[in-house]
Kinemage of the C-alpha trace (Angstrom):
@kinemage 1
@onewidth
@group {chain A} dominant
@subgroup {mainchain}
@vectorlist {calphas} color= white
{ca met a 1} P 47.947 -6.441 -24.322
{ca phe a 2} L 45.681 -9.394 -23.550
{ca thr a 3} L 42.226 -10.428 -24.424
{ca val a 4} L 39.713 -11.669 -21.708
{ca lys a 5} L 37.892 -14.506 -23.452
{ca thr a 6} L 34.596 -15.184 -21.632
{ca lys a 7} L 31.291 -16.386 -22.912
{ca val a 8} L 29.492 -14.018 -20.556
{ca leu a 9} L 31.120 -10.849 -21.967
{ca gly a 10} L 30.997 -12.169 -25.462
{ca leu a 11} L 27.176 -12.609 -25.355
{ca leu a 12} L 26.642 -8.948 -24.331
{ca ala a 13} L 25.919 -7.639 -27.714
{ca gly a 14} L 23.552 -4.951 -28.870
{ca thr a 15} L 21.291 -2.771 -26.743
{ca val a 16} L 18.108 -1.027 -27.567
{ca leu a 17} L 17.236 1.735 -25.317
{ca leu a 18} L 13.499 2.217 -24.687
{ca phe a 19} L 12.328 5.600 -23.503
{ca ser a 20} L 9.050 6.692 -22.099
{ca cys a 21} L 7.392 10.071 -21.553
{ca asn a 22} L 5.104 11.065 -18.909
{ca lys a 23} L 3.337 13.624 -21.069
{ca asp a 24} L 1.893 10.786 -23.060
{ca leu a 25} L -0.293 9.806 -20.245
{ca pro a 26} L -3.974 10.374 -20.745
{ca val a 27} L -5.342 12.886 -18.278
{ca ala a 28} L -8.253 11.269 -16.324
{ca thr a 29} L -11.621 12.559 -17.351
{ca pro a 30} L -13.403 14.079 -14.421
{ca ile a 31} L -16.497 12.168 -13.339
{ca val a 32} L -19.651 14.087 -13.681
{ca thr a 33} L -22.067 13.357 -10.866
{ca thr a 34} L -25.000 15.100 -9.075
{ca pro a 35} L -24.046 16.985 -6.064
{ca ser a 36} L -23.012 14.771 -3.171
{ca ser a 37} L -24.316 14.920 0.424
{ca leu a 38} L -20.812 13.822 1.609
{ca pro a 39} L -18.425 16.340 2.990
{ca thr a 40} L -15.639 17.644 0.697
{ca ile a 41} L -12.079 16.422 1.197
{ca met a 42} L -11.256 19.736 2.853
{ca thr a 43} L -14.096 19.260 5.289
{ca leu a 44} L -12.743 15.866 6.203
{ca leu a 45} L -9.624 17.487 7.364
{ca asp a 46} L -11.372 19.258 10.120
{ca gly a 47} L -11.021 15.963 12.014
{ca ala a 48} L -8.585 16.048 14.977
{ca asn a 49} L -6.286 13.474 13.282
{ca phe a 50} L -5.715 15.797 10.253
{ca ser a 51} L -4.853 19.093 11.927
{ca phe a 52} L -1.267 18.968 10.603
{ca leu a 53} L -2.504 18.196 6.966
{ca lys a 54} L -5.067 20.902 7.173
{ca ala a 55} L -2.462 23.328 8.205
{ca ala a 56} L -0.167 22.229 5.455
{ca val a 57} L -2.905 22.412 2.800
{ca thr a 58} L -3.905 25.866 3.863
{ca arg a 59} L -0.410 27.240 3.964
{ca ala a 60} L 0.264 25.601 0.506
{ca gly a 61} L -2.830 27.279 -0.935
{ca leu a 62} L -4.544 24.152 -1.916
{ca asn a 63} L -7.526 24.512 0.513
{ca thr a 64} L -9.752 26.126 -2.025
{ca ala a 65} L -9.187 23.258 -4.537
{ca leu a 66} L -9.919 20.572 -1.983
{ca ala a 67} L -13.015 22.507 -0.751
{ca asn a 68} L -14.465 22.798 -4.280
{ca ala a 69} L -17.343 20.168 -4.626
{ca asn a 70} L -16.890 20.303 -8.357
{ca asn a 71} L -13.272 19.066 -8.361
{ca ile a 72} L -12.432 15.326 -8.146
{ca tyr a 73} L -9.317 14.076 -6.289
{ca thr a 74} L -7.731 10.977 -4.978
{ca val a 75} L -5.703 12.150 -1.959
{ca phe a 76} L -3.067 10.137 -0.106
{ca ala a 77} L -3.561 11.852 3.204
{ca pro a 78} L -0.892 11.715 5.978
{ca asp a 79} L -2.444 12.047 9.419
{ca asn a 80} L -0.802 13.777 12.333
{ca ala a 81} L 1.122 10.641 13.261
{ca ala a 82} L 2.456 10.222 9.727
{ca phe a 83} L 3.681 13.853 9.860
{ca ile a 84} L 5.436 13.222 13.141
{ca ala a 85} L 6.912 9.920 11.876
{ca ser a 86} L 8.276 11.894 8.859
{ca gly a 87} L 10.087 14.291 11.158
{ca ile a 88} L 7.568 17.125 11.279
{ca pro a 89} L 6.569 17.308 14.941
{ca ser a 90} L 4.200 20.200 15.047
{ca ile a 91} L 1.990 22.698 13.232
{ca asp a 92} L 4.436 25.467 14.129
{ca val a 93} L 7.083 23.636 12.027
{ca ile a 94} L 4.720 23.269 9.198
{ca asn a 95} L 3.891 27.048 9.260
{ca ala a 96} L 7.558 27.833 9.323
{ca leu a 97} L 8.163 25.944 6.023
{ca pro a 98} L 8.079 27.917 2.790
{ca ala a 99} L 4.611 27.786 1.149
{ca ala a 100} L 6.121 26.686 -2.106
{ca gln a 101} L 7.778 23.767 -0.598
{ca leu a 102} L 4.473 22.609 1.099
{ca asn a 103} L 2.707 23.116 -2.160
{ca ala a 104} L 5.010 20.815 -3.887
{ca ile a 105} L 4.888 18.135 -1.132
{ca ile a 106} L 1.058 18.206 -0.741
{ca ser a 107} L 0.552 18.364 -4.470
{ca tyr a 108} L 2.436 15.071 -4.796
{ca his a 109} L -0.184 13.391 -2.495
{ca met a 110} L -3.046 14.300 -4.944
{ca val a 111} L -4.237 12.800 -8.191
{ca gly a 112} L -6.742 14.890 -10.068
{ca gly a 113} L -9.754 14.002 -12.133
{ca gln a 114} L -10.644 10.488 -10.836
{ca ser a 115} L -11.592 8.756 -7.609
{ca tyr a 116} L -9.348 5.633 -7.309
{ca tyr a 117} L -10.770 3.377 -4.680
{ca ala a 118} L -8.850 0.382 -3.313
{ca ala a 119} L -10.704 -2.030 -5.693
{ca gly a 120} L -9.496 0.024 -8.639
{ca ile a 121} L -5.909 -0.055 -7.599
{ca asn a 122} L -3.793 -2.628 -9.530
{ca asp a 123} L -3.081 -5.818 -7.375
{ca lys a 124} L -0.756 -7.281 -10.058
{ca phe a 125} L 2.838 -6.705 -10.840
{ca pro a 126} L 3.796 -3.977 -11.887
{ca asn a 127} L 2.062 -1.135 -10.015
{ca met a 128} L -0.064 1.735 -11.441
{ca tyr a 129} L 1.475 4.859 -12.748
{ca leu a 130} L -0.658 7.969 -12.234
{ca gln a 131} L -0.001 11.755 -12.654
{ca ser a 132} L -0.016 13.651 -9.422
{ca thr a 133} L -0.977 17.295 -9.387
{ca leu a 134} L 2.683 18.293 -8.798
{ca leu a 135} L 3.922 20.101 -11.811
{ca leu a 136} L 7.611 19.698 -11.787
{ca gln a 137} L 10.123 22.505 -12.467
{ca ala a 138} L 13.727 21.317 -12.275
{ca pro a 139} L 16.288 23.362 -14.202
{ca ser a 140} L 18.950 20.843 -13.628
{ca ala a 141} L 16.927 18.118 -15.501
{ca ala a 142} L 15.381 18.708 -18.869
{ca leu a 143} L 11.575 18.356 -18.525
{ca pro a 144} L 8.877 18.290 -21.031
{ca pro a 145} L 6.319 21.030 -20.772
{ca gly a 146} L 3.536 20.148 -18.340
{ca tyr a 147} L 5.373 17.305 -16.669
{ca arg a 148} L 3.541 16.042 -13.576
{ca met a 149} L 5.437 13.857 -11.150
{ca pro a 150} L 3.945 10.300 -11.248
{ca ile a 151} L 2.911 8.468 -8.137
{ca thr a 152} L 2.633 4.630 -8.094
{ca pro a 153} L -0.125 3.151 -5.931
{ca ser a 154} L -0.308 -0.592 -5.649
{ca arg a 155} L -2.281 -3.253 -3.776
{ca arg a 156} L -0.772 -6.415 -2.461
{ca ala a 157} L -2.870 -8.857 -0.451
{ca asn a 158} L -4.457 -6.714 2.387
{ca thr a 159} L -2.092 -3.815 1.973
{ca ile a 160} L -2.284 -0.778 -0.322
{ca trp a 161} L 0.884 1.335 -1.007
{ca ala a 162} L 1.526 4.814 -2.417
{ca asn a 163} L 5.031 4.372 -3.750
{ca asn a 164} L 6.531 2.502 -0.773
{ca ile a 165} L 4.401 4.087 1.892
{ca pro a 166} L 1.713 1.873 3.363
{ca ile a 167} L -1.922 3.054 3.484
{ca lys a 168} L -3.439 2.658 7.000
{ca gln a 169} L -6.944 3.334 5.988
{ca ala a 170} L -8.510 3.211 2.510
{ca asp a 171} L -11.569 4.433 0.816
{ca val a 172} L -12.590 7.370 2.937
{ca ala a 173} L -15.283 8.699 0.735
{ca ala a 174} L -15.837 12.502 0.113
{ca gly a 175} L -18.190 14.505 -1.953
{ca asn a 176} L -15.382 15.431 -4.276
{ca gly a 177} L -13.229 12.294 -4.349
{ca val a 178} L -11.613 9.675 -2.032
{ca val a 179} L -9.063 9.747 0.687
{ca his a 180} L -6.471 7.114 1.648
{ca val a 181} L -4.741 7.690 4.944
{ca val a 182} L -0.978 7.005 4.544
{ca ala a 183} L 1.502 6.150 7.350
{ca gly a 184} L 3.995 8.649 6.188
{ca leu a 185} L 4.619 11.591 3.904
{ca val a 186} L 5.067 10.461 0.321
{ca met a 187} L 7.890 12.848 -0.537
{ca pro a 188} L 8.493 13.863 -4.178
{ca pro a 189} L 12.037 13.390 -5.521
{ca asp a 190} L 14.142 16.306 -6.850
{ca ser a 191} L 16.821 14.564 -8.925
{ca val a 192} L 17.070 12.160 -11.971
{ca ile a 193} L 18.840 8.841 -11.603
{ca ala a 194} L 22.011 10.168 -13.419
{ca gln a 195} L 22.309 13.083 -10.823
{ca ile a 196} L 21.795 10.745 -7.804
{ca ile a 197} L 24.539 8.092 -8.852
{ca ser a 198} L 26.929 10.978 -9.795
{ca arg a 199} L 26.796 12.350 -6.282
{ca asp a 200} L 27.344 8.911 -4.554
{ca pro a 201} L 30.957 7.931 -4.180
{ca ser a 202} L 30.069 4.246 -3.947
{ca tyr a 203} L 28.897 4.367 -7.666
{ca ser a 204} L 32.338 5.392 -9.238
{ca tyr a 205} L 32.850 2.080 -11.135
{ca leu a 206} L 29.181 2.313 -12.329
{ca leu a 207} L 29.787 5.770 -13.668
{ca ala a 208} L 33.046 4.732 -15.311
{ca ala a 209} L 31.253 1.745 -16.818
{ca ile a 210} L 28.491 4.046 -18.256
{ca ala a 211} L 31.079 6.403 -19.706
{ca arg a 212} L 32.780 3.384 -21.485
{ca ala a 213} L 29.437 2.133 -22.709
{ca asp a 214} L 28.723 5.496 -24.218
{ca ser a 215} L 32.050 5.598 -26.159
{ca gly a 216} L 31.174 6.359 -29.763
{ca tyr a 217} L 27.647 7.384 -29.105
{ca ala a 218} L 26.198 10.929 -29.301
{ca ala a 219} L 23.204 12.380 -27.422
{ca pro a 220} L 20.499 11.431 -27.106
{ca asn a 221} L 21.588 7.829 -27.730
{ca arg a 222} L 23.766 7.347 -24.813
{ca leu a 223} L 22.989 5.477 -21.592
{ca ile a 224} L 23.565 8.551 -19.574
{ca asp a 225} L 20.932 10.300 -21.777
{ca ala a 226} L 18.384 7.596 -20.679
{ca leu a 227} L 19.218 7.913 -16.971
{ca ser a 228} L 18.983 11.775 -17.296
{ca asn a 229} L 15.829 11.683 -19.044
{ca ala a 230} L 13.434 13.291 -16.486
{ca ala a 231} L 10.380 11.818 -18.339
{ca gly a 232} L 11.666 8.230 -18.202
{ca asn a 233} L 10.401 5.523 -15.882
{ca phe a 234} L 13.159 3.207 -14.857
{ca thr a 235} L 14.453 0.864 -12.106
{ca leu a 236} L 18.228 0.881 -11.825
{ca met a 237} L 19.820 -2.204 -10.020
{ca ala a 238} L 23.079 -0.270 -9.144
{ca pro a 239} L 26.114 -2.430 -8.235
{ca thr a 240} L 28.456 -0.886 -5.786
{ca asp a 241} L 32.255 -0.222 -6.395
{ca leu a 242} L 33.088 -3.243 -4.291
{ca ala a 243} L 30.745 -5.463 -6.408
{ca phe a 244} L 32.566 -4.302 -9.577
{ca gln a 245} L 35.965 -4.753 -8.046
{ca gln a 246} L 35.341 -8.282 -6.995
{ca thr a 247} L 33.703 -9.253 -10.236
{ca leu a 248} L 36.378 -7.714 -12.429
{ca thr a 249} L 39.220 -9.137 -10.372
{ca phe a 250} L 37.810 -12.597 -10.648
{ca met a 251} L 37.149 -12.362 -14.401
{ca ile a 252} L 40.709 -10.912 -15.152
{ca thr a 253} L 42.391 -13.487 -12.996
{ca gln a 254} L 40.663 -16.385 -14.698
{ca ala a 255} L 41.509 -14.923 -18.164
{ca leu a 256} L 45.172 -14.503 -17.244
{ca ile a 257} L 45.361 -18.032 -15.925
{ca gly a 258} L 43.877 -19.181 -19.148
{ca gln a 259} L 46.653 -17.455 -20.983
{ca gly a 260} L 49.377 -19.327 -19.117
{ca met a 261} L 50.006 -16.976 -16.055
{ca asp a 262} L 50.485 -18.674 -12.698
{ca ala a 263} L 47.629 -18.166 -10.271
{ca ala a 264} L 49.543 -15.856 -7.737
{ca thr a 265} L 50.783 -13.521 -10.474
{ca ala a 266} L 47.348 -13.452 -12.149
{ca gln a 267} L 45.640 -12.655 -8.986
{ca ala a 268} L 47.963 -9.864 -8.205
{ca thr a 269} L 47.797 -8.405 -11.598
{ca ala a 270} L 44.049 -8.600 -11.770
{ca thr a 271} L 43.810 -6.993 -8.310
{ca ala a 272} L 45.808 -4.029 -9.447
{ca leu a 273} L 44.009 -3.697 -12.750
{ca ala a 274} L 40.525 -3.789 -11.063
{ca ser a 275} L 41.679 -1.537 -8.140
{ca thr a 276} L 40.247 1.763 -9.677
{ca pro a 277} L 37.390 2.681 -11.997
{ca ala a 278} L 40.035 3.330 -14.701
{ca val a 279} L 39.834 -0.300 -15.387
{ca phe a 280} L 37.081 0.603 -17.867
{ca ser a 281} L 39.281 2.966 -19.735
{ca asn a 282} L 42.475 0.891 -19.692
{ca pro a 283} L 43.504 0.372 -23.274
{ca ala a 284} L 45.066 -3.078 -22.310
{ca leu a 285} L 41.459 -4.198 -21.485
{ca tyr a 286} L 39.675 -2.667 -24.645
{ca gly a 287} L 39.585 -6.143 -26.295
{ca ala a 288} L 37.374 -7.534 -23.444
{ca leu a 289} L 35.682 -4.484 -22.082
{ca thr a 290} L 34.515 -3.165 -25.466
{ca ala a 291} L 32.027 -0.309 -25.494
{ca thr a 292} L 29.428 -2.685 -26.862
{ca thr a 293} L 30.130 -5.340 -24.129
{ca val a 294} L 29.837 -2.758 -21.217
{ca arg a 295} L 26.817 -1.058 -22.892
{ca gly a 296} L 25.056 -4.415 -22.896
{ca leu a 297} L 26.158 -5.035 -19.216
{ca ile a 298} L 24.879 -1.768 -17.952
{ca ala a 299} L 21.650 -2.030 -19.872
{ca tyr a 300} L 21.064 -5.388 -18.241
{ca his a 301} L 20.884 -3.589 -14.860
{ca val a 302} L 18.063 -1.201 -16.056
{ca ile a 303} L 14.435 -2.125 -15.948
{ca gly a 304} L 12.309 0.344 -18.102
{ca arg a 305} L 8.795 0.994 -19.105
{ca val a 306} L 8.343 0.952 -22.840
{ca ser a 307} L 4.947 2.791 -22.817
{ca ala a 308} L 3.472 5.539 -20.628
{ca ser a 309} L 0.166 3.744 -20.448
{ca pro a 310} L -1.049 3.763 -16.808
{ca thr a 311} L -3.249 0.746 -17.336
{ca asn a 312} L -0.963 -1.707 -19.153
{ca ser a 313} L 0.031 -4.081 -16.367
{ca ala a 314} L 2.400 -5.918 -18.752
{ca leu a 315} L 4.713 -2.936 -18.687
{ca val a 316} L 7.394 -2.248 -16.031
{ca gly a 317} L 8.906 0.987 -14.989
{ca arg a 318} L 9.748 1.993 -11.526
{ca ile a 319} L 9.718 -0.863 -9.029
{ca phe a 320} L 9.589 -0.295 -5.277
{ca ser a 321} L 10.449 -3.159 -3.057
{ca val a 322} L 6.887 -3.591 -1.895
{ca asn a 323} L 5.921 -4.250 -5.512
{ca ile a 324} L 8.164 -7.343 -5.719
{ca ser a 325} L 6.503 -10.747 -5.270
{ca ser a 326} L 7.708 -13.309 -2.844
{ca thr a 327} L 7.811 -15.616 -5.864
{ca ala a 328} L 10.758 -15.336 -8.054
{ca ser a 329} L 9.567 -13.277 -11.062
{ca pro a 330} L 11.224 -12.397 -14.379
{ca val a 331} L 11.174 -8.714 -15.362
{ca asn a 332} L 12.621 -7.367 -18.758
{ca thr a 333} L 15.593 -5.097 -18.996
{ca leu a 334} L 16.874 -2.712 -21.462
{ca leu a 335} L 19.192 -5.318 -22.954
{ca val a 336} L 17.970 -6.563 -26.315
{ca pro a 337} L 20.778 -8.813 -27.712
{ca ala a 338} L 19.701 -8.574 -31.387
{ca pro a 339} L 16.876 -7.378 -33.720
{ca asn a 340} L 13.712 -9.326 -33.468
{ca val a 341} L 14.951 -10.752 -30.079
{ca gly a 342} L 13.070 -9.940 -26.806
{ca pro a 343} L 14.630 -8.208 -23.962
{ca val a 344} L 16.609 -10.383 -21.545
{ca pro a 345} L 15.063 -10.550 -18.030
{ca val a 346} L 16.396 -10.610 -14.526
{ca ile a 347} L 14.772 -12.497 -11.738
{ca ile a 348} L 13.580 -10.544 -8.814
{ca gln a 349} L 12.146 -11.775 -5.508
{ca asn a 350} L 11.153 -10.247 -2.093
{ca thr a 351} L 11.479 -12.767 0.643
{ca ala a 352} L 10.318 -11.473 4.010
{ca gly a 353} L 11.503 -7.952 3.170
{ca thr a 354} L 14.878 -9.088 1.634
{ca val a 355} L 14.970 -8.187 -2.076
{ca thr a 356} L 17.219 -10.136 -4.414
{ca val a 357} L 17.905 -9.960 -8.005
{ca lys a 358} L 19.568 -12.578 -10.265
{ca gly a 359} L 21.048 -12.440 -13.757
{ca met a 360} L 20.296 -15.348 -15.987
{ca ala a 361} L 24.026 -16.243 -15.916
{ca asn a 362} L 24.643 -15.602 -12.202
{ca pro a 363} L 24.994 -18.714 -10.090
{ca ala a 364} L 23.476 -16.786 -7.089
{ca ala a 365} L 21.340 -13.791 -6.665
{ca ala a 366} L 22.592 -10.359 -5.549
{ca thr a 367} L 20.944 -8.721 -2.578
{ca val a 368} L 19.604 -5.183 -2.502
{ca thr a 369} L 21.534 -3.588 0.442
{ca ile a 370} L 19.754 -0.182 0.175
{ca gly a 371} L 16.540 0.000 -1.758
{ca asn a 372} L 13.824 2.471 -2.891
{ca lys a 373} L 15.913 5.601 -3.607
{ca his a 374} L 13.343 7.518 -5.441
{ca ala a 375} L 14.278 9.659 -8.513
{ca ile a 376} L 12.229 11.887 -10.779
{ca asn a 377} L 12.671 9.173 -13.485
{ca gly a 378} L 12.621 6.028 -11.488
{ca val a 379} L 13.906 4.051 -8.476
{ca ile a 380} L 17.466 2.984 -7.554
{ca his a 381} L 18.286 -0.226 -5.671
{ca arg a 382} L 21.789 -0.708 -4.586
{ca ile a 383} L 23.023 -4.339 -5.068
{ca asn a 384} L 26.119 -6.174 -3.844
{ca gly a 385} L 26.670 -8.027 -7.179
{ca val a 386} L 27.087 -7.494 -11.007
{ca leu a 387} L 24.338 -9.062 -13.125
{ca phe a 388} L 25.137 -11.167 -16.274
{ca pro a 389} L 22.515 -12.226 -18.811
{ca gln a 390} L 23.746 -15.638 -20.033
């Protein structure tokens, strides 16, 4: 048995997991106004550019709600081109889809009870966090009663976004709300983060690390419980298997050399040890990869909202790449090293569409290779490196 002695691993101490719950969001109070002379949202859909959406709304059974002048909605409305760009080429295809499926999709494009014009959409990091009218029912993920899938509009410079879908035309006023024309369908997710990573073979090391981190913990205090919490609001920076392999091979090699092993033997031994996800459950490595150490390491890859307030811009939850500034910006993770100590941040940046994330101890930033995988409880960005706090 040997012990990897490294300052980085040693400093990954305690972790405080912070949960949020969508059901705490205040429901917007409908605006009471005198009858408007403007057409209803449903009437606006009579335009030629919205024939696909009108067909979808009608088949979904939402036409009555959008035609009611006493209702108030903010609708992120895909035009015909948006449907086509999203893989739905005709009204015939729309009419062939199950009504319940269309109801879920269109409901996710609607926010009830308030008109959110462009000027009222947050233009600072992070984005807003609003309840759509989609009431989720997912037997595979525990959901609180009345959970409505959040949608996250944001405004950056001259562009407005619904999640990571750009808005082509904003502020189309209606008698019962406002319409923002989006460039593509804003599709609702159907799985939580834990389910998504468990199905992806490129995350076998990440899953093994989470299992090691949860050693000695019982539900609901495990990391896997946080990532399975359907009412959570997280961003997971998810290292690939290759990223873990390379990092662990280097660290173990350096530790073995430090204990007197020659470089070639150390490299071969480290490569063998790090060649499978079982590296995290290898008793010979328990002295270095303790449950507490790995727990801190994984928590450092999770950005989480600590409150469900939709207006508190100091709080961060799900982050789409379009919400990330071109200026390097710190965001807090779930890693809290000790009581009365603040969370340790990572540094994120979007440079001309390339998103990077850097740990405080990393000499260079990792790059997001696949971004914006949307989950019921957050967003996953695949990264090509492992992050270290200090």
